[in-house]
MARKOL-591050 format. One record per residue (C-alpha): residue in one letter; x, y, z. Coordinates in steps of 0.2 Angstrom, whole numbers, padded with zeros to 4 digits, always signed. Example, Ala and Ser with C-alpha at 12.3 -4.5 7.8 and 13.67 -1.06 7.14 Angstrom:
A+0062-0022+0039/S+0068-0005+0036/
! end
This chain:
M-0086+0021-0081/T-0070+0025-0071/R-0071+0041-0061/F-0058+0052-0053/R-0059+0052-0034/P-0049+0065-0025/C-0038+0063-0010/I-0031+0072+0005/D-0016+0064+0012/L-0011+0070+0029/H+0006+0068+0037/Q+0011+0078+0053/G-0004+0088+0051/K-0001+0095+0034/V-0007+0090+0017/K+0007+0080+0008/Q+0011+0068-0006/I+0024+0056-0001/V+0032+0040-0009/G+0022+0027+0000/G+0035+0014+0002/T+0046+0026+0012/L+0034+0028+0026/R+0042+0021+0042/D+0038+0021+0061/E+0057+0024+0064/G+0072+0031+0055/A+0073+0044+0042/G+0057+0052+0037/P+0047+0048+0021/I+0052+0055+0004/E+0040+0070+0001/N+0035+0074-0016/F+0024+0089-0010/V+0020+0099+0006/S+0006+0111+0005/D+0005+0128+0013/R-0014+0127+0012/P-0025+0119+0025/P-0034+0103+0023/A-0051+0113+0022/W-0045+0122+0007/F-0044+0106-0003/A-0061+0099+0004/E-0069+0115-0001/Q-0062+0114-0018/F-0068+0096-0020/R-0085+0101-0013/K-0087+0115-0026/D-0083+0103-0040/A-0094+0089-0034/L-0080+0076-0033/T-0089+0063-0022/G-0081+0048-0014/G-0064+0055-0010/H-0054+0051+0005/V-0044+0059+0019/I-0030+0048+0025/K-0021+0051+0041/L-0003+0044+0038/G+0003+0042+0056/P+0000+0052+0072/G-0004+0070+0074/N-0017+0071+0060/D-0033+0070+0069/L-0036+0089+0070/A-0032+0091+0052/A-0043+0077+0047/R-0058+0084+0057/E-0055+0101+0048/A-0056+0093+0031/L-0072+0084+0036/A-0080+0099+0043/A-0078+0108+0027/W-0088+0095+0018/P-0099+0085+0030/G-0104+0069+0021/G-0093+0072+0006/L-0077+0063+0011/Q-0071+0046+0018/V-0058+0045+0032/G-0045+0032+0036/G-0029+0030+0045/G-0028+0021+0062/I-0047+0019+0064/D-0054+0005+0074/E-0071-0001+0080/H-0069+0009+0096/H-0069+0026+0088/A-0076+0023+0070/A-0093+0031+0075/D-0084+0046+0081/W-0077+0049+0064/L-0094+0047+0056/D-0101+0060+0069/A-0087+0072+0063/G-0093+0072+0046/A-0086+0057+0037/S-0097+0048+0024/H-0087+0032+0028/V-0073+0026+0038/I-0058+0017+0030/V-0051+0002+0040/T-0035-0009+0037/S-0024-0012+0051/A-0037-0014+0065/L-0044-0029+0055/F-0027-0039+0059/D-0018-0044+0074/A+0000-0039+0077/Q+0006-0054+0067/G-0004-0049+0052/C-0018-0062+0054/F-0035-0057+0048/L-0048-0055+0062/D-0065-0060+0056/A-0073-0056+0073/V-0067-0038+0073/L-0074-0035+0056/E-0091-0042+0062/S-0090-0031+0077/L-0086-0016+0067/V-0101-0019+0055/R-0113-0021+0070/K-0107-0004+0077/I-0108+0006+0061/G-0116-0004+0047/K-0108-0011+0031/D-0114+0004+0022/K-0102+0016+0031/L-0087+0005+0030/V-0073+0005+0016/I-0061-0010+0018/D-0043-0004+0013/L-0034-0019+0004/S-0018-0009+0000/C-0005-0021-0005/R+0012-0025-0011/R+0018-0037-0025/T+0023-0054-0018/A+0026-0072-0024/E+0007-0075-0020/G+0002-0060-0032/W-0003-0045-0021/T-0002-0046-0002/V-0012-0034+0009/A+0000-0023+0019/M-0004-0015+0036/N+0004-0002+0048/R+0006+0011+0034/W+0011-0003+0021/Q+0026-0009+0032/T+0019-0026+0038/L+0013-0040+0026/T-0002-0049+0032/D-0010-0066+0028/L-0023-0059+0016/H-0020-0059-0002/V-0030-0048-0015/T-0039-0061-0025/H-0057-0063-0031/A-0060-0075-0017/T-0054-0062-0004/L-0065-0049-0012/D-0080-0061-0012/R-0077-0065+0006/L-0076-0047+0012/A-0089-0038+0000/P-0104-0043+0011/S-0096-0033+0025/C-0092-0017+0017/D-0098-0003+0005/E-0082-0001-0005/F-0064-0006-0007/L-0049+0005-0007/I-0033-0002-0014/H-0017+0007-0015/A-0003-0002-0025/A+0010+0002-0012/D+0025-0002-0023/V+0021+0012-0035/E+0012+0024-0024/G+0020+0042-0026/L+0032+0037-0039/C+0023+0044-0054/G+0029+0029-0064/G+0013+0022-0071/I-0001+0011-0063/D+0000-0007-0059/A-0011-0012-0074/D-0011-0031-0068/L-0019-0026-0052/V-0031-0015-0060/T-0036-0029-0072/L-0038-0041-0058/L-0050-0029-0049/G-0059-0024-0065/S-0063-0042-0069/W-0071-0044-0052/G-0082-0029-0052/K-0095-0033-0039/C-0095-0017-0029/P-0086+0000-0030/V-0067-0001-0030/T-0055+0013-0030/Y-0037+0011-0036/A-0022+0022-0031/G-0004+0021-0036/G+0007+0028-0049/A-0005+0037-0060/A+0005+0050-0070/S-0004+0055-0085/M-0021+0055-0094/A-0015+0039-0103/D-0014+0031-0086/L-0032+0035-0082/L-0037+0028-0099/L-0028+0013-0095/V-0037+0011-0078/D-0054+0013-0087/H-0049+0000-0100/A-0040-0013-0089/G-0053-0010-0075/R-0068-0012-0088/G-0075+0004-0081/A-0078-0004-0064/V-0063+0003-0055/D-0061+0022-0050/V-0044+0030-0048/T-0036+0043-0037/V-0022+0054-0042/G-0009+0061-0030/S+0009+0067-0034/A+0006+0069-0053/L-0008+0081-0050/D-0005+0100-0052/L-0016+0103-0037/F-0002+0094-0027/G+0013+0102-0036/G+0014+0089-0050/N+0014+0092-0069/G+0007+0076-0076/L-0011+0079-0074/I-0022+0094-0073/Y-0035+0095-0059/N-0048+0104-0070/D-0046+0091-0084/L-0050+0077-0071/V-0066+0087-0065/S-0071+0087-0084/W-0067+0069-0085/N-0080+0065-0071/R-0093+0075-0080/R-0091+0066-0096/E-0106+0055-0102/S-0104+0036-0101/
! end
């Protein structure tokens, strides 16, 4: 049964919703759909009150560590954290209250080649049950290619059943943003959700493009109930008008 998982996206220390494909290291800043005047802890406390487990805090670039720690402190053990995390300080984030660490870029070298030895080292240090591998990706000629460095750099890893089979023994879950539709509120990448749902061997959370309850129903159907979903810019909690937060809380409480 597909569940809604909450998110807290942090940029420059504030809770924001941005268009994922516009996030760059240099040049003009990203396109912002929403900037909250509420602190990260407010959102974490809301999710805690409504028992929305398995959500994530994502640090989009530098300057977000303090804000992330504030959110984690508001709900120790209730949120995952990702964004610039590597094997050297992953345990620190678990100590700060994260249930899991989410890792992408640290598993690749500067050219985007996957580093099996780094993954093995990370698992030895924190355990597979505390690790979420982020396979956020872009559509390419190969299907979907994992993108690192805030979705700017394509890697040599493709999102396929073989890749999921290869990595699943080393993690507890996968998080997969469809970077091309992230923040656009134009609908999900149903083909990607179908691919993920037809695998279904460990928890997977999909993010990107959800704009209405019809999109959640599509994730549930295309993902065969095996793919969870997160909602950002379309959610009223983040200034959107396509989905109502209280409706999604009720969605999670429905019987399978």
